[in-house]
N, C-alpha and C positions, 0 to 999 in steps of 0.2 A: 195606377196600373190598369191596363186595358183588359177587355174580356178575353182576347186571344192569349195574353200573357198568363191570365189566371188559369185558362184551360191547359196551357202548356205546363205550368207549374204542377197542377194537379196530376197530369199524365205522367210527368217524370217522377213525381213523388210516389205515385202508385207503382210504377215500374221498379223503383228503388226498393220499396217495401217488399214487393213480390220477390225480388232477387235475394234480399236478406233472409226472408222466410225459407226460400228454396235452399239457400246455403246452409241454414241451421238444420233443416231436415236431413240434407245429405250428410252433414258433419255428424249428426247424431247416429245415423245409420252406420257410418263408417266406424265411429268409435265403438258402438255397440258390437259390431262384427269383430273388431280387433280384440276387444277385451273379453268377450264371452266365448272362450275357446273350450270350456269344459263341458258344454252341453247342459241339459237340465239337471236340477238338483237331484242327488241320489238318495233313495230311501235308506235309512239306517236299519240296523238289525231289529230295532224296536218298531219299525214301520213308519217312523216320523221322517219328514223331509229334512235332510242335512244340507249344509252349504256345499257348493260344488267342490269336488275333490281337488281342483287346482289350488284352492286356498291353502291346502296342506303341502303342496309341492314345493320343494326347495328351489332356489333360483336356478340351479343347474338341471332341473328335472327335464325329462324328455318324454313326449307322448309316443306310445307304442300301440300297436294293434295286435291282438291275439290272432295268430295265423292258424294255429292248430293246437288242440288238446288231445292227447292219446294216452291210453292206458299203458303204463310201463311195467306195472306189477300190481298185485293185490294192494289196493289202497294208495297207489302212487300214480300221479299223472305227470307226463312230460308236456310242458307248455312251451310253445315256440312263439317268439315275439319278433316283430319287425317294426322299424321306424314308421310312424304314422304318415310322415311326409315323404317317405320313399328314400330318404337319405341313407348313407352308410352309417352303421352304428359305431360307437367308439371302440378302439382296440382294447383288448384285455389279455391277461396272461393267466395261466393255470393257477387256481386258488382264489380267483376273484369272485366277488358276489355283487348282486344288485339289490336295491330295495324296490319292492313292488308297492306302489301307492294304489291301493285297491279302491273300487268305487265307493265303499262305505267311508273311506278316509283312513282305514287301517293301513299301517306301513309294516311290511314284513320283509325279512331278509332271506335271500336264497342264493345258493352257490350256482354259478354258471357251469353247466356240464356239457356244453356243446363243443364245437371246434373253434378255437381262437382264430383260425384262418378265415372263418366265415364271418364277414362283416355285414351280411344281409340280415341274419337272424341271430337272436339269443335263445338259448334253451335252459330251462330250469326244471328240476324234478322236485315235486312237492308231495310229501306224505300227508295223508289226511289223518289228523289227530282229533278223534271225536271229543275228547275231554279237554281240548286246548282252548285258546283264547279267541278262536273264530277265524283267524287268518287263513289257515289251511282249508277250512270248509269253504270260505269265500273263493279261494283260488280254484277249488274243484268245481265251483258253480259258474265259473267264467265260460263264455261261449266264443267260438270263432267269429272274428269281425268286431269284437268288443274292444274299445280303447281304454287303456289305463295309463299310468305314468310310471317311470322308473327313475331312481336316483343312482348314480354310479356309472360304471363299475368302480369298485375299490378292492384293494387286495391286502388283507392282513394275514394271509397264509401263503406266502410266496414259495415257489419251488427253487431250492438252492442247488448249486452245482455240486455233484458228487459222482463218484465212479460206480456206486451201487445204490439201489433204492429198494426199500421194503415198504410196501403200502399195506396198511391194515384198515379195512373198512367194516363198519357195522351198519347194516340196514341202509337208510337213506344217506348215511355218511359216505357212500360211494360217489356222491355228486361232485364234490370238489376234487376227488382223487382221480376221477375218470379222465379229465383233460391232462392231468399230470402224467398218468400212465401213457396216454397218447403221445405226449411230448417226449418222454424219455425213450419210448419205443422208436419214435421217428429219429431220435438222435443216436440210436445204436447203443444206449447205455444198458448196463445190466440191471434187471429189476425183477421183483416178484410181487404178487398181490395175493393177500389173504382176505377173503370177503365172506363175512358171516351174516346170517340173518335168521329170523324165526323159522322160515321155511323157504324152499326154493321159489315158491310162488310169490313170496313177498319181496324178493330181491330184484331190484330194477337194473336194467342195462347189462344183464349177465351175458347176453349175446355179443354185445359190443366188446366187453373186456376179454371174452374168450377169443374173439376174432383178432384182437391185438396180440395175443400170445397164449394160446391154450395151455401149453405145458408150464407156463410161468404163473398161471392163475389157479388158485385153490379156493373152491367154493365150499363153505362150511355151513350148511343149513342145520340149525340147532335141533330140529325135530328128528333128524336122521343121524347127524354126526356129532352132536353135542357142541361144546364150546371150543374155540381154537386153543391149542396148547401154546400159549404165548412164550413160555420159557424155551420150549423146543424150537419154536420158530425163530426166536432171537438168537439162540445158540447156533443156528445154522446160517446166520447172516454175517457176511464178511465184515471185518473191522472197518471203522470209519464210515460205514454206510449211513445214509440219511433214512430215518424211519419216519414215515408220515402216517398219522392215525386220525380218523374221524368217525364218529359214531356216538352211540349212547354213552352216558356217563360211566356206567359200570365197566364197559370195555376200556375206555380211556384211563380210568383210575387203575385198572388192573395192568394196563400197558405201562403206565408211568411207574407203578410199583415194581413191576418185573424188570424193567430196563435198567433199574439201579444196579443190577448185578452184571450189567454189560456197559461199563463206563466208556468204552470206545465207540459206542453207537450214539448217534445224534437224533434226538426225538423232536418232532414238530407235530403239534396237535391243533385241531380246531373243534370247538364244541358247538352243538346245537341246543344245549341246555346248560345252565349254570350249576357247578358243583358247590359244595359248601365253601363259604368264604375262607380264604387263607388268612392266618393271623399275620399282623404286621411284623416285618423282619426285625424292627428296632426293639421289640419287646416292651414298648411303652404301654402304660395302662390303657385298657380298652374303654373309651368314652362312648357310652351308648345313650347318654342323656341328650337333652335338647341343646342346640347351639344356634348361632345366627349366621346368615349368609349376607354378604354385601355384594350387590350388583354394581360393580365399579362404574360402568358407563352412565348409569342413571343415579347412582348414589343411594339407591333404596337399600334398606336393611330389613331382612325378613327373618322371622323366628321359625326354626325347624324343630317341631316337637318330636318327642320320642316315637310317636305312633305314625309319623308321616315321613316319606322319603324326601331327600333334598330335591329331587326332580319334581315331585308333586308341588312343593312349595314354590319352586322357581316358575312353574307353569302358571301360577296365579298372576305373576307379573309379566311373564313372557309366554303366552299360550302356545306359540309355535316353536318352542325350544325343541331341538331335534332329539329323537330317540327311536329305538326300534324294539329290541328284545325286552328291555326293561328288567333284565335279570343279570346284567353285569358281564356279558360275554361278547357282545357284538362291537362295542366301542363307538356306536353312532352318537351317543350323548356326550362325548368328550368335551370338557370345558377346561380352559386355561386358568390355573390358580395363580393369583397375584400376591396373596398373603395368607398366612395361616398354615395349619398342618392337616393334610387330608388323612382320613382313615380309610385306606384302600380295602374294599371288600369285593372287588371285581376279579375276573379271571383274564382280563385283557393284559394286565401287567404280569411280567414274569416274577419269579421269586426274588431276583436280583434288583427289581425295579420298585419294590414295595415301599421304599423310603423316599420316593420321588415327591417333591412338593410343588411341581409346576403343572400338574394335570390331575383331573378327577373325573370319575364316571358317576354322575349324581343319581342314577337310577337305584344304585345299591350302596354306594359309598357315603361316608359321613365325615365329620370333622373331629380331630383330636385336640383342637384349640377352641376357645370360646367363640371365636368368630372366624369365618373363612371368606376371603374376598376372591371373586371370580370375575373374569372378563366377560361381562354380559350386561 
């Protein structure tokens, strides 16, 4: 080999190595930019650094930016969200909700209370609950321009077709009902709204509902007017009307009890907190002891002791198992049951569905058989 050939070989080898190094550097930068979409790790409530919130986002999650937070009533903020990429948001119908994936990783569910025709922004109304689990406080601490993620929208509280509607709202329960009132008013249907709260100052969006139909709206602040007379209100409601209720548990429990005297009215409710578990319709003995759960996809069998929930045990094997309220009323943790007998303790299923063996909500429900197999 000649000296010139040696110099040429060295030169080409050097160029090739330089090109390879440059390619690897550019590739690393591109991959890092594509995968690191969640920004820096967020501090947890305890002050430690948590994993980026995107780790907890479901495959269908969407990044949104907080456009505005404004006071809607004492203790209530209205939060407006827009897609972070400027795209139109998914369509939704009255009664729908979204999950907010907050910077700490908490996931909380809130009803959409804006205008379904507005595909540019979503609006939720959030009541600050000082003794809650931290979600509402974190929402109240958000700032305009901050990015979070949302899952949904989903609708487990749809508006049915009827000739007449009665809406009964208590406090922040006005949020899913407000788009319903707007829809039936636009459609020219007959409707009334009874809206109660601790005081007028704590009742959000009163101006909007009064603008939709002042004489059809009755505001009932408890500090001045007491509690709504549900029996008189239902007695004055036309037969076959659809009755929609949302609010604190005492209001909904009273509404459910009172409406039994009016069998021609059709009640639809949504809860923000779980009532006492309903007993199983079948009357089978209540099994509160431990049982086993089989995760069919992996074949793992886990023991569920008496002092732990089925969801807690499942999370040991599947850390990202979906959930939200963890009180049995939102339905986000739904699992398909393949074998065994569920002990339904949720409020998602109606009284006529409490014998179902194909589904379970593991945050509160258990098993009536020694082993339960789920699709997980």
